[in-house]
C-alpha positions in Angstrom: 17.9 -6.1 1.3 15.3 -3.7 2.6 12.5 -5.9 1.6 13.7 -8.7 3.8 14.4 -6.4 6.7 10.9 -5.0 6.4 9.3 -8.4 6.3 11.3 -9.6 9.3 10.5 -6.4 11.3 6.8 -6.7 10.6 6.5 -10.4 11.3 8.4 -10.1 14.6 7.3 -6.7 16.0 3.9 -6.1 14.3 2.1 -9.4 14.1 -1.6 -8.7 14.0 -3.7 -5.6 13.6 -3.4 -4.7 17.3 0.3 -4.3 16.9 0.2 -2.1 13.8 2.9 0.5 13.4 2.6 3.9 11.6 4.4 4.3 8.3 6.6 7.0 9.9 7.7 4.7 12.7 8.3 1.8 10.2 10.4 4.1 8.0 12.6 5.0 10.9 12.9 1.3 12.1 14.1 0.0 8.7 15.8 3.2 7.5 13.8 3.9 4.3 11.9 6.7 2.8 8.1 6.8 2.5 8.3 6.2 -1.2 10.6 3.2 -0.7 8.3 1.8 2.1 5.3 1.8 -0.2 7.4 0.2 -3.0 8.7 -2.6 -0.7 5.3 -3.3 0.8 3.9 -3.6 -2.7 6.7 -6.0 -3.7 6.1 -8.1 -0.6 2.4 -8.3 -1.3 3.0 -9.3 -4.9 5.1 -12.2 -3.5 2.2 -13.3 -1.3 3.5 -12.0 2.0 0.5 -10.9 4.1 1.5 -7.3 4.8 -1.7 -5.6 5.9 -2.5 -2.0 6.5 -5.3 0.2 7.8 -5.8 3.5 9.6 -3.6 2.2 12.4 -0.7 1.5 10.1 1.1 -1.5 8.7 1.2 -5.0 10.2 1.9 -8.6 9.4 -1.5 -10.2 9.1 -2.2 -12.8 11.7 -5.6 -14.0 10.4 -7.4 -14.4 7.1 -9.8 -11.7 8.2 -6.9 -9.2 8.5 -5.9 -10.1 4.9 -9.5 -9.6 3.7 -9.6 -6.2 5.4 -6.6 -5.1 3.4 -8.0 -6.5 0.2 -11.2 -4.5 0.7 -9.1 -1.4 1.4 -7.0 -1.9 -1.8 -10.1 -2.4 -3.9 -11.5 0.9 -2.7 -8.2 2.6 -3.7 -8.4 0.9 -7.1 -12.0 2.1 -7.5 -10.9 5.6 -6.8 -8.1 5.5 -9.2 -10.3 4.0 -11.9 -12.8 6.9 -11.4 -10.0 9.4 -11.6 -8.7 7.8 -14.9 -12.2 7.9 -16.3 -12.5 11.5 -15.4 -9.2 12.4 -17.1 -10.2 10.4 -20.2 -13.5 12.4 -20.3 -11.5 15.6 -20.0 -9.6 14.7 -23.2 -12.9 15.3 -25.1 -12.7 19.0 -24.3 -9.5 19.4 -26.1 -11.0 18.6 -29.5 -7.9 17.2 -31.1 -5.5 19.8 -29.6 -2.1 18.5 -28.6 0.8 19.8 -26.5 2.8 22.7 -27.9 
């Protein structure tokens, strides 16, 4: 299971922000693609596993502060996505009822 391998790797080799690893290095270490890495990180986070990330890469959070930092980062991403969705919804108005051919 890639998810378990990823969790074990991060908790052993990358405990705390100072031991963060780049996504590329992590992909090589657990033999997965970038897309699969993002998917597995998301699944682990949904299960309550404190996989944190930042500019320095991914790591297994060692403190509540590291978890909060990742939460703030994810909220910024969500805000950007919400703004993009709102823009696309506004763009629909310019089509005046036209549909795809």
